[in-house]
C-alpha positions as CSV (number, residue, x, y, z in Angstrom):
1,M,99.0,109.9,203.3
2,K,96.1,111.1,201.7
3,N,95.4,110.4,198.4
4,V,92.4,111.5,196.7
5,I,90.3,111.8,193.7
6,D,92.2,114.8,191.2
7,H,90.7,114.3,188.2
8,F,89.6,111.3,185.4
9,V,90.7,111.8,181.6
10,I,88.7,110.6,178.8
11,G,90.3,110.0,175.8
12,A,89.5,112.1,172.3
13,D,89.9,111.4,168.7
14,S,90.6,115.4,168.7
15,L,89.1,118.3,170.7
16,E,86.0,118.7,168.9
17,Q,85.3,115.1,169.5
18,G,85.4,115.5,172.6
19,E,83.8,118.3,172.9
20,E,80.9,117.7,170.7
21,A,80.4,113.8,172.5
22,L,80.0,115.0,176.1
23,Q,77.8,118.3,174.9
24,K,75.8,115.7,173.7
25,L,75.6,114.0,176.4
26,L,76.2,116.0,179.9
27,G,74.3,119.2,178.0
28,V,77.4,121.8,178.8
29,T,80.2,122.8,176.6
30,V,83.5,121.6,178.4
31,P,85.6,124.7,177.9
32,R,89.2,124.8,176.2
33,G,92.3,124.0,178.8
34,G,95.6,124.0,178.4
35,K,99.0,122.3,176.3
36,H,101.7,119.8,177.6
37,D,103.8,120.5,175.9
38,A,106.6,117.4,176.8
39,M,104.0,115.6,175.9
40,S,102.1,117.1,173.2
41,T,98.4,116.9,173.6
42,H,96.2,119.3,174.9
43,N,92.9,119.1,176.8
44,C,89.7,120.3,177.8
45,V,88.5,121.2,181.7
46,M,86.0,122.1,184.1
47,Q,85.2,122.0,187.8
48,S,83.2,118.4,188.6
49,G,82.8,118.3,192.6
50,N,85.0,117.6,195.6
51,R,88.0,119.7,194.2
52,T,88.1,117.1,191.3
53,F,88.1,118.0,187.8
54,L,87.5,116.4,184.1
55,E,90.4,116.5,181.4
56,I,89.0,115.3,177.9
57,L,92.5,114.7,176.4
58,S,94.2,114.6,172.6
59,I,96.6,114.6,170.8
60,D,97.9,118.5,169.6
61,P,97.5,118.2,165.7
62,D,100.0,121.6,166.2
63,A,102.9,120.2,168.7
64,P,105.6,119.4,167.0
65,A,106.1,115.4,168.0
66,P,107.3,115.6,171.3
67,G,110.4,113.3,171.8
68,R,109.1,110.8,173.9
69,V,106.4,108.4,174.0
70,R,103.5,110.2,174.8
71,W,101.4,109.3,177.7
72,F,98.5,107.6,179.2
73,S,98.9,105.2,175.4
74,M,98.2,107.3,173.8
75,D,100.5,106.5,170.7
76,E,99.3,102.8,170.7
77,A,97.4,101.6,167.9
78,E,94.3,100.4,169.6
79,T,93.9,103.2,171.9
80,Q,93.9,105.8,168.6
81,Q,91.5,103.0,167.3
82,R,89.3,102.8,170.7
83,L,88.9,107.1,170.4
84,A,88.8,107.3,166.8
85,E,85.4,105.4,167.4
86,R,84.0,107.8,169.6
87,P,85.8,109.6,173.2
88,R,86.2,106.5,175.9
89,A,87.3,106.8,179.4
90,L,90.2,106.7,179.6
91,C,91.9,106.7,183.3
92,W,91.7,108.1,186.5
93,V,93.9,110.3,188.5
94,V,94.9,110.3,191.7
95,G,96.0,113.6,193.8
96,T,98.8,112.8,197.0
97,D,100.7,114.8,199.2
98,D,103.9,112.1,199.8
99,L,104.2,111.2,196.0
100,D,107.8,108.9,196.4
101,A,105.3,107.4,199.6
102,V,103.7,105.8,196.6
103,V,105.6,104.9,194.1
104,A,108.2,103.5,197.3
105,A,105.1,101.1,198.5
106,S,103.5,100.0,195.4
107,P,102.9,96.6,194.2
108,V,103.1,97.6,190.8
109,D,105.6,99.7,188.8
110,L,103.9,103.3,188.4
111,G,106.4,104.2,185.8
112,E,108.6,107.0,186.5
113,V,108.1,110.5,187.8
114,L,108.2,113.4,185.7
115,E,108.2,117.0,186.9
116,L,106.4,119.1,184.6
117,S,104.7,122.3,184.7
118,R,102.5,125.0,183.4
119,G,102.7,129.0,184.2
120,G,103.4,129.0,187.9
121,R,102.5,125.7,188.8
122,T,104.7,122.9,188.7
123,W,103.3,119.0,189.4
124,R,104.7,115.7,190.0
125,L,103.5,112.8,187.7
126,T,103.6,108.6,187.3
127,V,103.8,107.8,184.0
128,P,105.3,104.4,182.4
129,R,108.7,104.9,180.5
130,D,107.0,103.1,177.1
131,G,103.5,105.3,178.3
132,H,101.3,102.8,178.5
133,L,98.5,102.6,181.2
134,P,99.2,100.1,184.7
135,E,96.1,97.8,184.3
136,G,95.3,98.8,180.8
137,G,94.0,102.5,183.1
138,L,92.2,100.0,186.2
139,L,95.7,101.5,188.1
140,P,95.5,105.2,188.7
141,A,98.5,107.7,188.0
142,F,99.3,109.7,190.9
143,I,99.4,113.4,191.3
144,E,101.4,115.7,194.1
145,W,101.0,119.0,192.8
146,S,102.8,121.8,193.9
147,P,101.3,124.3,196.4
148,G,98.3,126.6,196.1
149,P,94.7,126.3,195.3
150,H,93.3,122.9,193.3
151,P,93.4,123.5,189.4
152,S,89.9,123.3,189.8
153,E,89.8,126.5,192.0
154,G,89.7,128.3,188.6
155,Q,87.6,125.6,186.0
156,Q,84.4,126.7,185.5
157,D,81.2,124.7,187.0
158,L,78.7,123.7,184.9
159,G,77.0,121.3,187.0
160,V,78.8,118.2,186.4
161,R,80.0,115.9,189.7
162,L,81.7,112.6,189.4
163,T,79.6,109.9,191.6
164,S,81.9,106.9,190.8
165,I,84.6,105.5,189.6
166,V,83.6,101.5,188.3
167,L,86.7,99.0,187.4
168,T,85.5,96.2,186.6
169,H,88.2,93.1,185.9
170,P,88.0,89.4,185.5
171,Q,89.6,88.8,189.2
172,P,88.6,91.4,191.5
173,E,89.6,90.4,194.1
174,R,93.3,90.9,192.9
175,L,92.5,94.3,191.7
176,T,90.8,95.2,194.8
177,E,94.2,94.0,196.9
178,T,96.6,95.8,194.9
179,L,94.4,99.0,195.3
180,A,94.2,98.3,199.3
181,A,98.3,98.2,198.4
182,L,98.3,101.9,196.4
183,G,95.8,102.9,199.4
184,V,93.1,104.1,196.9
185,D,90.5,100.9,197.2
186,H,88.1,103.1,199.3
187,L,88.4,105.9,196.1
188,A,86.6,103.9,193.5
189,R,83.9,100.3,193.1
190,V,85.8,97.2,191.6
191,Q,83.2,94.6,189.7
192,T,83.4,91.2,187.6
193,G,84.0,91.3,183.7
194,D,85.9,91.7,181.1
195,P,88.3,94.9,182.0
196,A,86.9,98.1,181.6
197,I,86.9,101.7,183.4
198,A,83.1,103.4,183.6
199,F,83.2,107.0,185.2
200,E,79.4,107.9,186.3
201,L,78.4,111.4,185.9
202,D,75.1,113.7,187.8
203,S,74.7,116.0,185.0
204,P,72.6,118.7,183.9
205,R,71.0,115.8,181.3
206,G,71.1,113.3,184.5
207,P,72.6,110.8,185.3
208,V,75.3,109.7,183.0
209,V,77.7,106.8,182.1
210,I,81.5,107.8,180.4
211,D,83.1,104.3,179.5
């Protein structure tokens, strides 16, 4: 089973807020991406090295209500309050070539597997039915893309590189055990402290941490 970092998500109150904040931090403007009709969200995306991409995600104010709870805790009051203050590291997404095996072997409930599409590409993604983030985003969502080039290959490369995903937990050994059971413990660094997630990046403005 091949598990790799696919992309990482920075939540924002609006795309404009996210673009402005990351321009100041990274020295680049993250290009607009597309809309997620099933979730009534939209994004900005760009390459971040090694077939990964950075995603700024926000609720689409022009979209109708999605008819279901949005993904990545976007409908939760606590998340909305935190994003109103500033963009935040929200979660990470791991690409796999056997999503069904990951779900079957997982020691935690990763949620339902949604079948999604845009244009000619389809993908399958784990999303809890109530929209929460497993372990507050410390555990990744899992994605399986349809055959074809990775989406990052069609995105702009503005010189930003993901160097590490840092997961903080008061019981790091327990979190590491769960990550190992999911086959992703090699993809993130775990440390002791209050629950938190952070993305370490190299950028045109030097090393940057987004938390």
